[in-house]
PDB file of N, CA, C and O in Angstrom, chain B, residues numbered from 101:
ATOM      1  N   MET B 101      54.967 -77.825 -37.935  1.00  0.00           N
ATOM      2  CA  MET B 101      53.523 -78.056 -37.858  1.00  0.00           C
ATOM      3  C   MET B 101      53.060 -77.764 -36.433  1.00  0.00           C
ATOM      4  O   MET B 101      53.564 -78.352 -35.477  1.00  0.00           O
ATOM      5  N   THR B 102      52.121 -76.876 -36.302  1.00  0.00           N
ATOM      6  CA  THR B 102      51.592 -76.518 -34.995  1.00  0.00           C
ATOM      7  C   THR B 102      50.366 -77.372 -34.684  1.00  0.00           C
ATOM      8  O   THR B 102      49.416 -77.434 -35.465  1.00  0.00           O
ATOM      9  N   ILE B 103      50.410 -78.016 -33.545  1.00  0.00           N
ATOM     10  CA  ILE B 103      49.281 -78.842 -33.094  1.00  0.00           C
ATOM     11  C   ILE B 103      48.649 -78.138 -31.895  1.00  0.00           C
ATOM     12  O   ILE B 103      49.283 -78.029 -30.845  1.00  0.00           O
ATOM     13  N   PRO B 104      47.421 -77.663 -32.030  1.00  0.00           N
ATOM     14  CA  PRO B 104      46.770 -76.977 -30.914  1.00  0.00           C
ATOM     15  C   PRO B 104      46.650 -77.888 -29.677  1.00  0.00           C
ATOM     16  O   PRO B 104      46.519 -79.107 -29.788  1.00  0.00           O
ATOM     17  N   LEU B 105      46.700 -77.264 -28.527  1.00  0.00           N
ATOM     18  CA  LEU B 105      46.626 -78.005 -27.271  1.00  0.00           C
ATOM     19  C   LEU B 105      45.371 -78.873 -27.195  1.00  0.00           C
ATOM     20  O   LEU B 105      45.437 -80.014 -26.735  1.00  0.00           O
ATOM     21  N   LYS B 106      44.246 -78.353 -27.634  1.00  0.00           N
ATOM     22  CA  LYS B 106      43.006 -79.142 -27.577  1.00  0.00           C
ATOM     23  C   LYS B 106      43.118 -80.412 -28.427  1.00  0.00           C
ATOM     24  O   LYS B 106      42.561 -81.451 -28.071  1.00  0.00           O
ATOM     25  N   ASP B 107      43.831 -80.326 -29.537  1.00  0.00           N
ATOM     26  CA  ASP B 107      44.034 -81.503 -30.384  1.00  0.00           C
ATOM     27  C   ASP B 107      45.006 -82.494 -29.744  1.00  0.00           C
ATOM     28  O   ASP B 107      44.844 -83.707 -29.877  1.00  0.00           O
ATOM     29  N   GLN B 108      46.005 -81.974 -29.059  1.00  0.00           N
ATOM     30  CA  GLN B 108      46.934 -82.844 -28.330  1.00  0.00           C
ATOM     31  C   GLN B 108      46.184 -83.618 -27.245  1.00  0.00           C
ATOM     32  O   GLN B 108      46.394 -84.819 -27.071  1.00  0.00           O
ATOM     33  N   ILE B 109      45.316 -82.927 -26.527  1.00  0.00           N
ATOM     34  CA  ILE B 109      44.525 -83.556 -25.473  1.00  0.00           C
ATOM     35  C   ILE B 109      43.622 -84.632 -26.059  1.00  0.00           C
ATOM     36  O   ILE B 109      43.532 -85.735 -25.519  1.00  0.00           O
ATOM     37  N   ALA B 110      42.961 -84.315 -27.150  1.00  0.00           N
ATOM     38  CA  ALA B 110      42.072 -85.286 -27.796  1.00  0.00           C
ATOM     39  C   ALA B 110      42.842 -86.526 -28.247  1.00  0.00           C
ATOM     40  O   ALA B 110      42.372 -87.651 -28.080  1.00  0.00           O
ATOM     41  N   GLU B 111      44.022 -86.315 -28.816  1.00  0.00           N
ATOM     42  CA  GLU B 111      44.813 -87.439 -29.310  1.00  0.00           C
ATOM     43  C   GLU B 111      45.308 -88.328 -28.176  1.00  0.00           C
ATOM     44  O   GLU B 111      45.263 -89.554 -28.277  1.00  0.00           O
ATOM     45  N   VAL B 112      45.778 -87.711 -27.103  1.00  0.00           N
ATOM     46  CA  VAL B 112      46.235 -88.506 -25.953  1.00  0.00           C
ATOM     47  C   VAL B 112      45.052 -89.239 -25.322  1.00  0.00           C
ATOM     48  O   VAL B 112      45.193 -90.388 -24.904  1.00  0.00           O
ATOM     49  N   GLY B 113      43.903 -88.597 -25.248  1.00  0.00           N
ATOM     50  CA  GLY B 113      42.714 -89.265 -24.722  1.00  0.00           C
ATOM     51  C   GLY B 113      42.305 -90.452 -25.573  1.00  0.00           C
ATOM     52  O   GLY B 113      41.930 -91.500 -25.046  1.00  0.00           O
ATOM     53  N   ARG B 114      42.379 -90.291 -26.901  1.00  0.00           N
ATOM     54  CA  ARG B 114      42.064 -91.385 -27.815  1.00  0.00           C
ATOM     55  C   ARG B 114      43.060 -92.528 -27.639  1.00  0.00           C
ATOM     56  O   ARG B 114      42.672 -93.693 -27.565  1.00  0.00           O
ATOM     57  N   GLU B 115      44.319 -92.191 -27.576  1.00  0.00           N
ATOM     58  CA  GLU B 115      45.366 -93.200 -27.416  1.00  0.00           C
ATOM     59  C   GLU B 115      45.225 -93.931 -26.082  1.00  0.00           C
ATOM     60  O   GLU B 115      45.424 -95.144 -26.012  1.00  0.00           O
ATOM     61  N   LEU B 116      44.889 -93.209 -25.046  1.00  0.00           N
ATOM     62  CA  LEU B 116      44.687 -93.820 -23.734  1.00  0.00           C
ATOM     63  C   LEU B 116      43.558 -94.838 -23.776  1.00  0.00           C
ATOM     64  O   LEU B 116      43.693 -95.945 -23.255  1.00  0.00           O
ATOM     65  N   GLY B 117      42.460 -94.467 -24.390  1.00  0.00           N
ATOM     66  CA  GLY B 117      41.335 -95.395 -24.516  1.00  0.00           C
ATOM     67  C   GLY B 117      41.692 -96.623 -25.330  1.00  0.00           C
ATOM     68  O   GLY B 117      41.317 -97.743 -24.983  1.00  0.00           O
ATOM     69  N   MET B 118      42.422 -96.404 -26.419  1.00  0.00           N
ATOM     70  CA  MET B 118      42.823 -97.516 -27.271  1.00  0.00           C
ATOM     71  C   MET B 118      43.767 -98.465 -26.525  1.00  0.00           C
ATOM     72  O   MET B 118      43.608 -99.685 -26.580  1.00  0.00           O
ATOM     73  N   ARG B 119      44.737 -97.897 -25.840  1.00  0.00           N
ATOM     74  CA  ARG B 119      45.694 -98.733 -25.112  1.00  0.00           C
ATOM     75  C   ARG B 119      45.031 -99.530 -24.000  1.00  0.00           C
ATOM     76  O   ARG B 119      45.408-100.675 -23.747  1.00  0.00           O
ATOM     77  N   LYS B 120      44.056 -98.941 -23.341  1.00  0.00           N
ATOM     78  CA  LYS B 120      43.351 -99.693 -22.287  1.00  0.00           C
ATOM     79  C   LYS B 120      42.746-100.965 -22.866  1.00  0.00           C
ATOM     80  O   LYS B 120      42.829-102.031 -22.255  1.00  0.00           O
ATOM     81  N   GLY B 121      42.142-100.855 -24.035  1.00  0.00           N
ATOM     82  CA  GLY B 121      41.548-102.026 -24.666  1.00  0.00           C
ATOM     83  C   GLY B 121      42.583-103.030 -25.136  1.00  0.00           C
ATOM     84  O   GLY B 121      42.439-104.234 -24.926  1.00  0.00           O
ATOM     85  N   VAL B 122      43.630-102.520 -25.777  1.00  0.00           N
ATOM     86  CA  VAL B 122      44.682-103.400 -26.291  1.00  0.00           C
ATOM     87  C   VAL B 122      45.416-104.085 -25.144  1.00  0.00           C
ATOM     88  O   VAL B 122      45.637-105.296 -25.177  1.00  0.00           O
ATOM     89  N   TYR B 123      45.790-103.320 -24.142  1.00  0.00           N
ATOM     90  CA  TYR B 123      46.540-103.895 -23.031  1.00  0.00           C
ATOM     91  C   TYR B 123      45.726-104.935 -22.273  1.00  0.00           C
ATOM     92  O   TYR B 123      46.279-105.929 -21.803  1.00  0.00           O
ATOM     93  N   ALA B 124      44.431-104.722 -22.151  1.00  0.00           N
ATOM     94  CA  ALA B 124      43.581-105.718 -21.484  1.00  0.00           C
ATOM     95  C   ALA B 124      43.637-107.048 -22.235  1.00  0.00           C
ATOM     96  O   ALA B 124      43.706-108.115 -21.624  1.00  0.00           O
ATOM     97  N   LYS B 125      43.606-106.972 -23.556  1.00  0.00           N
ATOM     98  CA  LYS B 125      43.714-108.193 -24.370  1.00  0.00           C
ATOM     99  C   LYS B 125      45.095-108.822 -24.227  1.00  0.00           C
ATOM    100  O   LYS B 125      45.220-110.045 -24.151  1.00  0.00           O
ATOM    101  N   TRP B 126      46.122-107.995 -24.190  1.00  0.00           N
ATOM    102  CA  TRP B 126      47.476-108.513 -24.041  1.00  0.00           C
ATOM    103  C   TRP B 126      47.678-109.180 -22.682  1.00  0.00           C
ATOM    104  O   TRP B 126      48.351-110.206 -22.585  1.00  0.00           O
ATOM    105  N   VAL B 127      47.104-108.608 -21.651  1.00  0.00           N
ATOM    106  CA  VAL B 127      47.195-109.219 -20.319  1.00  0.00           C
ATOM    107  C   VAL B 127      46.481-110.567 -20.329  1.00  0.00           C
ATOM    108  O   VAL B 127      46.997-111.557 -19.811  1.00  0.00           O
ATOM    109  N   GLN B 128      45.304-110.594 -20.916  1.00  0.00           N
ATOM    110  CA  GLN B 128      44.524-111.827 -20.982  1.00  0.00           C
ATOM    111  C   GLN B 128      45.261-112.926 -21.756  1.00  0.00           C
ATOM    112  O   GLN B 128      45.168-114.104 -21.411  1.00  0.00           O
ATOM    113  N   SER B 129      45.993-112.533 -22.804  1.00  0.00           N
ATOM    114  CA  SER B 129      46.705-113.527 -23.613  1.00  0.00           C
ATOM    115  C   SER B 129      48.088-113.870 -23.066  1.00  0.00           C
ATOM    116  O   SER B 129      48.743-114.783 -23.568  1.00  0.00           O
ATOM    117  N   GLY B 130      48.531-113.152 -22.049  1.00  0.00           N
ATOM    118  CA  GLY B 130      49.843-113.412 -21.465  1.00  0.00           C
ATOM    119  C   GLY B 130      50.974-112.632 -22.123  1.00  0.00           C
ATOM    120  O   GLY B 130      52.138-112.814 -21.766  1.00  0.00           O
ATOM    121  N   ARG B 131      50.655-111.786 -23.059  1.00  0.00           N
ATOM    122  CA  ARG B 131      51.677-110.996 -23.757  1.00  0.00           C
ATOM    123  C   ARG B 131      52.230-109.872 -22.878  1.00  0.00           C
ATOM    124  O   ARG B 131      53.344-109.395 -23.096  1.00  0.00           O
ATOM    125  N   MET B 132      51.438-109.452 -21.878  1.00  0.00           N
ATOM    126  CA  MET B 132      51.832-108.364 -20.987  1.00  0.00           C
ATOM    127  C   MET B 132      51.320-108.686 -19.593  1.00  0.00           C
ATOM    128  O   MET B 132      50.254-109.284 -19.443  1.00  0.00           O
ATOM    129  N   THR B 133      52.068-108.296 -18.583  1.00  0.00           N
ATOM    130  CA  THR B 133      51.604-108.498 -17.213  1.00  0.00           C
ATOM    131  C   THR B 133      50.641-107.372 -16.833  1.00  0.00           C
ATOM    132  O   THR B 133      50.672-106.289 -17.416  1.00  0.00           O
ATOM    133  N   GLN B 134      49.808-107.643 -15.870  1.00  0.00           N
ATOM    134  CA  GLN B 134      48.889-106.604 -15.385  1.00  0.00           C
ATOM    135  C   GLN B 134      49.689-105.444 -14.795  1.00  0.00           C
ATOM    136  O   GLN B 134      49.319-104.281 -14.955  1.00  0.00           O
ATOM    137  N   GLU B 135      50.776-105.766 -14.121  1.00  0.00           N
ATOM    138  CA  GLU B 135      51.623-104.726 -13.526  1.00  0.00           C
ATOM    139  C   GLU B 135      52.170-103.778 -14.601  1.00  0.00           C
ATOM    140  O   GLU B 135      52.140-102.559 -14.432  1.00  0.00           O
ATOM    141  N   ASP B 136      52.668-104.341 -15.702  1.00  0.00           N
ATOM    142  CA  ASP B 136      53.177-103.499 -16.789  1.00  0.00           C
ATOM    143  C   ASP B 136      52.059-102.687 -17.430  1.00  0.00           C
ATOM    144  O   ASP B 136      52.243-101.511 -17.744  1.00  0.00           O
ATOM    145  N   SER B 137      50.913-103.307 -17.622  1.00  0.00           N
ATOM    146  CA  SER B 137      49.770-102.600 -18.180  1.00  0.00           C
ATOM    147  C   SER B 137      49.402-101.404 -17.310  1.00  0.00           C
ATOM    148  O   SER B 137      49.225-100.292 -17.807  1.00  0.00           O
ATOM    149  N   ASP B 138      49.290-101.641 -16.029  1.00  0.00           N
ATOM    150  CA  ASP B 138      48.925-100.572 -15.089  1.00  0.00           C
ATOM    151  C   ASP B 138      49.945 -99.432 -15.124  1.00  0.00           C
ATOM    152  O   ASP B 138      49.576 -98.258 -15.086  1.00  0.00           O
ATOM    153  N   LYS B 139      51.237 -99.789 -15.197  1.00  0.00           N
ATOM    154  CA  LYS B 139      52.303 -98.793 -15.216  1.00  0.00           C
ATOM    155  C   LYS B 139      52.219 -97.925 -16.484  1.00  0.00           C
ATOM    156  O   LYS B 139      52.307 -96.700 -16.406  1.00  0.00           O
ATOM    157  N   HIS B 140      52.051 -98.557 -17.629  1.00  0.00           N
ATOM    158  CA  HIS B 140      51.990 -97.809 -18.885  1.00  0.00           C
ATOM    159  C   HIS B 140      50.735 -96.939 -18.968  1.00  0.00           C
ATOM    160  O   HIS B 140      50.790 -95.798 -19.427  1.00  0.00           O
ATOM    161  N   ILE B 141      49.630 -97.477 -18.529  1.00  0.00           N
ATOM    162  CA  ILE B 141      48.380 -96.699 -18.528  1.00  0.00           C
ATOM    163  C   ILE B 141      48.493 -95.517 -17.574  1.00  0.00           C
ATOM    164  O   ILE B 141      48.039 -94.419 -17.895  1.00  0.00           O
ATOM    165  N   ALA B 142      49.091 -95.728 -16.407  1.00  0.00           N
ATOM    166  CA  ALA B 142      49.250 -94.640 -15.437  1.00  0.00           C
ATOM    167  C   ALA B 142      50.121 -93.520 -16.002  1.00  0.00           C
ATOM    168  O   ALA B 142      49.840 -92.341 -15.790  1.00  0.00           O
ATOM    169  N   ARG B 143      51.173 -93.891 -16.718  1.00  0.00           N
ATOM    170  CA  ARG B 143      52.047 -92.879 -17.316  1.00  0.00           C
ATOM    171  C   ARG B 143      51.305 -92.050 -18.357  1.00  0.00           C
ATOM    172  O   ARG B 143      51.404 -90.823 -18.363  1.00  0.00           O
ATOM    173  N   LEU B 144      50.575 -92.707 -19.224  1.00  0.00           N
ATOM    174  CA  LEU B 144      49.844 -91.984 -20.263  1.00  0.00           C
ATOM    175  C   LEU B 144      48.712 -91.155 -19.656  1.00  0.00           C
ATOM    176  O   LEU B 144      48.418 -90.058 -20.130  1.00  0.00           O
ATOM    177  N   ASP B 145      48.087 -91.676 -18.618  1.00  0.00           N
ATOM    178  CA  ASP B 145      47.041 -90.927 -17.927  1.00  0.00           C
ATOM    179  C   ASP B 145      47.633 -89.674 -17.286  1.00  0.00           C
ATOM    180  O   ASP B 145      46.982 -88.630 -17.254  1.00  0.00           O
ATOM    181  N   ALA B 146      48.853 -89.767 -16.779  1.00  0.00           N
ATOM    182  CA  ALA B 146      49.525 -88.597 -16.198  1.00  0.00           C
ATOM    183  C   ALA B 146      49.776 -87.536 -17.270  1.00  0.00           C
ATOM    184  O   ALA B 146      49.624 -86.343 -17.007  1.00  0.00           O
ATOM    185  N   VAL B 147      50.156 -87.960 -18.465  1.00  0.00           N
ATOM    186  CA  VAL B 147      50.350 -87.022 -19.568  1.00  0.00           C
ATOM    187  C   VAL B 147      49.027 -86.323 -19.891  1.00  0.00           C
ATOM    188  O   VAL B 147      48.976 -85.105 -20.058  1.00  0.00           O
ATOM    189  N   TYR B 148      47.965 -87.115 -19.975  1.00  0.00           N
ATOM    190  CA  TYR B 148      46.637 -86.569 -20.265  1.00  0.00           C
ATOM    191  C   TYR B 148      46.226 -85.537 -19.207  1.00  0.00           C
ATOM    192  O   TYR B 148      45.748 -84.451 -19.536  1.00  0.00           O
ATOM    193  N   LYS B 149      46.418 -85.891 -17.948  1.00  0.00           N
ATOM    194  CA  LYS B 149      46.052 -84.977 -16.855  1.00  0.00           C
ATOM    195  C   LYS B 149      46.910 -83.719 -16.863  1.00  0.00           C
ATOM    196  O   LYS B 149      46.418 -82.635 -16.549  1.00  0.00           O
ATOM    197  N   THR B 150      48.184 -83.848 -17.218  1.00  0.00           N
ATOM    198  CA  THR B 150      49.058 -82.678 -17.310  1.00  0.00           C
ATOM    199  C   THR B 150      48.577 -81.743 -18.408  1.00  0.00           C
ATOM    200  O   THR B 150      48.521 -80.530 -18.211  1.00  0.00           O
ATOM    201  N   LEU B 151      48.232 -82.298 -19.558  1.00  0.00           N
ATOM    202  CA  LEU B 151      47.728 -81.472 -20.651  1.00  0.00           C
ATOM    203  C   LEU B 151      46.405 -80.802 -20.281  1.00  0.00           C
ATOM    204  O   LEU B 151      46.186 -79.638 -20.617  1.00  0.00           O
ATOM    205  N   LYS B 152      45.531 -81.521 -19.597  1.00  0.00           N
ATOM    206  CA  LYS B 152      44.253 -80.944 -19.158  1.00  0.00           C
ATOM    207  C   LYS B 152      44.498 -79.814 -18.154  1.00  0.00           C
ATOM    208  O   LYS B 152      43.821 -78.787 -18.190  1.00  0.00           O
ATOM    209  N   TRP B 153      45.470 -80.013 -17.257  1.00  0.00           N
ATOM    210  CA  TRP B 153      45.812 -78.969 -16.287  1.00  0.00           C
ATOM    211  C   TRP B 153      46.337 -77.743 -17.021  1.00  0.00           C
ATOM    212  O   TRP B 153      45.966 -76.611 -16.710  1.00  0.00           O
ATOM    213  N   LEU B 154      47.196 -77.979 -17.990  1.00  0.00           N
ATOM    214  CA  LEU B 154      47.751 -76.883 -18.769  1.00  0.00           C
ATOM    215  C   LEU B 154      46.648 -76.114 -19.483  1.00  0.00           C
ATOM    216  O   LEU B 154      46.672 -74.884 -19.534  1.00  0.00           O
ATOM    217  N   GLU B 155      45.694 -76.833 -20.027  1.00  0.00           N
ATOM    218  CA  GLU B 155      44.566 -76.195 -20.698  1.00  0.00           C
ATOM    219  C   GLU B 155      43.768 -75.330 -19.709  1.00  0.00           C
ATOM    220  O   GLU B 155      43.400 -74.198 -20.023  1.00  0.00           O
ATOM    221  N   ALA B 156      43.508 -75.868 -18.528  1.00  0.00           N
ATOM    222  CA  ALA B 156      42.714 -75.154 -17.528  1.00  0.00           C
ATOM    223  C   ALA B 156      43.460 -73.954 -16.939  1.00  0.00           C
ATOM    224  O   ALA B 156      42.837 -73.004 -16.465  1.00  0.00           O
ATOM    225  N   ASN B 157      44.782 -74.001 -16.970  1.00  0.00           N
ATOM    226  CA  ASN B 157      45.599 -72.949 -16.358  1.00  0.00           C
ATOM    227  C   ASN B 157      46.418 -72.176 -17.389  1.00  0.00           C
ATOM    228  O   ASN B 157      47.428 -71.557 -17.052  1.00  0.00           O
ATOM    229  N   ARG B 158      45.991 -72.214 -18.613  1.00  0.00           N
ATOM    230  CA  ARG B 158      46.734 -71.624 -19.721  1.00  0.00           C
ATOM    231  C   ARG B 158      47.117 -70.172 -19.474  1.00  0.00           C
ATOM    232  O   ARG B 158      48.273 -69.797 -19.668  1.00  0.00           O
ATOM    233  N   GLU B 159      46.177 -69.365 -19.054  1.00  0.00           N
ATOM    234  CA  GLU B 159      46.445 -67.935 -18.854  1.00  0.00           C
ATOM    235  C   GLU B 159      47.511 -67.714 -17.781  1.00  0.00           C
ATOM    236  O   GLU B 159      48.395 -66.874 -17.949  1.00  0.00           O
ATOM    237  N   LYS B 160      47.432 -68.451 -16.699  1.00  0.00           N
ATOM    238  CA  LYS B 160      48.436 -68.329 -15.634  1.00  0.00           C
ATOM    239  C   LYS B 160      49.812 -68.736 -16.140  1.00  0.00           C
ATOM    240  O   LYS B 160      50.808 -68.076 -15.844  1.00  0.00           O
ATOM    241  N   VAL B 161      49.868 -69.815 -16.895  1.00  0.00           N
ATOM    242  CA  VAL B 161      51.148 -70.292 -17.434  1.00  0.00           C
ATOM    243  C   VAL B 161      51.739 -69.262 -18.374  1.00  0.00           C
ATOM    244  O   VAL B 161      52.939 -68.992 -18.324  1.00  0.00           O
ATOM    245  N   LEU B 162      50.917 -68.687 -19.228  1.00  0.00           N
ATOM    246  CA  LEU B 162      51.402 -67.682 -20.170  1.00  0.00           C
ATOM    247  C   LEU B 162      51.913 -66.444 -19.445  1.00  0.00           C
ATOM    248  O   LEU B 162      52.916 -65.859 -19.853  1.00  0.00           O
ATOM    249  N   GLN B 163      51.236 -66.042 -18.380  1.00  0.00           N
ATOM    250  CA  GLN B 163      51.666 -64.872 -17.613  1.00  0.00           C
ATOM    251  C   GLN B 163      53.018 -65.131 -16.953  1.00  0.00           C
ATOM    252  O   GLN B 163      53.900 -64.273 -16.997  1.00  0.00           O
ATOM    253  N   VAL B 164      53.186 -66.272 -16.357  1.00  0.00           N
ATOM    254  CA  VAL B 164      54.429 -66.604 -15.659  1.00  0.00           C
ATOM    255  C   VAL B 164      55.572 -66.806 -16.649  1.00  0.00           C
ATOM    256  O   VAL B 164      56.686 -66.325 -16.443  1.00  0.00           O
ATOM    257  N   GLY B 165      55.269 -67.533 -17.735  1.00  0.00           N
ATOM    258  CA  GLY B 165      56.309 -67.848 -18.709  1.00  0.00           C
ATOM    259  C   GLY B 165      56.603 -66.727 -19.680  1.00  0.00           C
ATOM    260  O   GLY B 165      57.667 -66.702 -20.299  1.00  0.00           O
ATOM    261  N   GLY B 166      55.682 -65.808 -19.819  1.00  0.00           N
ATOM    262  CA  GLY B 166      55.877 -64.716 -20.745  1.00  0.00           C
ATOM    263  C   GLY B 166      55.717 -65.108 -22.205  1.00  0.00           C
ATOM    264  O   GLY B 166      56.005 -64.308 -23.094  1.00  0.00           O
ATOM    265  N   ALA B 167      55.265 -66.320 -22.461  1.00  0.00           N
ATOM    266  CA  ALA B 167      55.103 -66.786 -23.838  1.00  0.00           C
ATOM    267  C   ALA B 167      53.803 -66.247 -24.412  1.00  0.00           C
ATOM    268  O   ALA B 167      52.861 -65.936 -23.684  1.00  0.00           O
ATOM    269  N   GLU B 168      53.776 -66.145 -25.727  1.00  0.00           N
ATOM    270  CA  GLU B 168      52.553 -65.708 -26.384  1.00  0.00           C
ATOM    271  C   GLU B 168      51.604 -66.861 -26.621  1.00  0.00           C
ATOM    272  O   GLU B 168      50.386 -66.680 -26.600  1.00  0.00           O
ATOM    273  N   THR B 169      52.144 -68.038 -26.844  1.00  0.00           N
ATOM    274  CA  THR B 169      51.304 -69.209 -27.078  1.00  0.00           C
ATOM    275  C   THR B 169      51.933 -70.424 -26.437  1.00  0.00           C
ATOM    276  O   THR B 169      53.142 -70.464 -26.211  1.00  0.00           O
ATOM    277  N   ILE B 170      51.110 -71.414 -26.145  1.00  0.00           N
ATOM    278  CA  ILE B 170      51.579 -72.707 -25.675  1.00  0.00           C
ATOM    279  C   ILE B 170      51.775 -73.566 -26.917  1.00  0.00           C
ATOM    280  O   ILE B 170      50.918 -73.599 -27.800  1.00  0.00           O
ATOM    281  N   GLY B 171      52.892 -74.250 -26.978  1.00  0.00           N
ATOM    282  CA  GLY B 171      53.305 -74.857 -28.220  1.00  0.00           C
ATOM    283  C   GLY B 171      52.751 -76.204 -28.579  1.00  0.00           C
ATOM    284  O   GLY B 171      51.860 -76.750 -27.929  1.00  0.00           O
ATOM    285  N   HIS B 172      53.306 -76.703 -29.622  1.00  0.00           N
ATOM    286  CA  HIS B 172      52.859 -77.885 -30.320  1.00  0.00           C
ATOM    287  C   HIS B 172      53.629 -79.123 -29.920  1.00  0.00           C
ATOM    288  O   HIS B 172      53.165 -80.235 -30.172  1.00  0.00           O
ATOM    289  N   ASP B 173      54.766 -78.973 -29.319  1.00  0.00           N
ATOM    290  CA  ASP B 173      55.569 -80.147 -29.002  1.00  0.00           C
ATOM    291  C   ASP B 173      56.148 -80.062 -27.589  1.00  0.00           C
ATOM    292  O   ASP B 173      57.313 -80.382 -27.355  1.00  0.00           O
ATOM    293  N   GLY B 174      55.315 -79.631 -26.671  1.00  0.00           N
ATOM    294  CA  GLY B 174      55.709 -79.591 -25.278  1.00  0.00           C
ATOM    295  C   GLY B 174      56.380 -78.295 -24.870  1.00  0.00           C
ATOM    296  O   GLY B 174      56.790 -78.151 -23.718  1.00  0.00           O
ATOM    297  N   GLY B 175      56.497 -77.360 -25.780  1.00  0.00           N
ATOM    298  CA  GLY B 175      57.171 -76.126 -25.442  1.00  0.00           C
ATOM    299  C   GLY B 175      56.394 -74.920 -25.909  1.00  0.00           C
ATOM    300  O   GLY B 175      55.164 -74.918 -25.954  1.00  0.00           O
ATOM    301  N   GLN B 176      57.130 -73.918 -26.247  1.00  0.00           N
ATOM    302  CA  GLN B 176      56.509 -72.698 -26.731  1.00  0.00           C
ATOM    303  C   GLN B 176      56.648 -72.640 -28.235  1.00  0.00           C
ATOM    304  O   GLN B 176      57.583 -73.206 -28.801  1.00  0.00           O
ATOM    305  N   GLU B 177      55.722 -71.960 -28.884  1.00  0.00           N
ATOM    306  CA  GLU B 177      55.800 -71.794 -30.349  1.00  0.00           C
ATOM    307  C   GLU B 177      56.726 -70.651 -30.667  1.00  0.00           C
ATOM    308  O   GLU B 177      56.939 -70.336 -31.837  1.00  0.00           O
TER     309      GLU B 177
END
């Protein structure tokens, strides 16, 4: 199953927003520390930013890598 890059970005963005809300509630209830929340959110935000960078630099990446398309699961199709 091929997942277009724009859809991957949208899904990670949605998940990031959802986790921010959930983690805030978990921190408030004592289920998660603020430090852990910040760490997990930062990691997912880094994934989101990497995908956005890849989208913005797609042509350069394809030229360097020689691939015809950017893939669905972190690699090439």
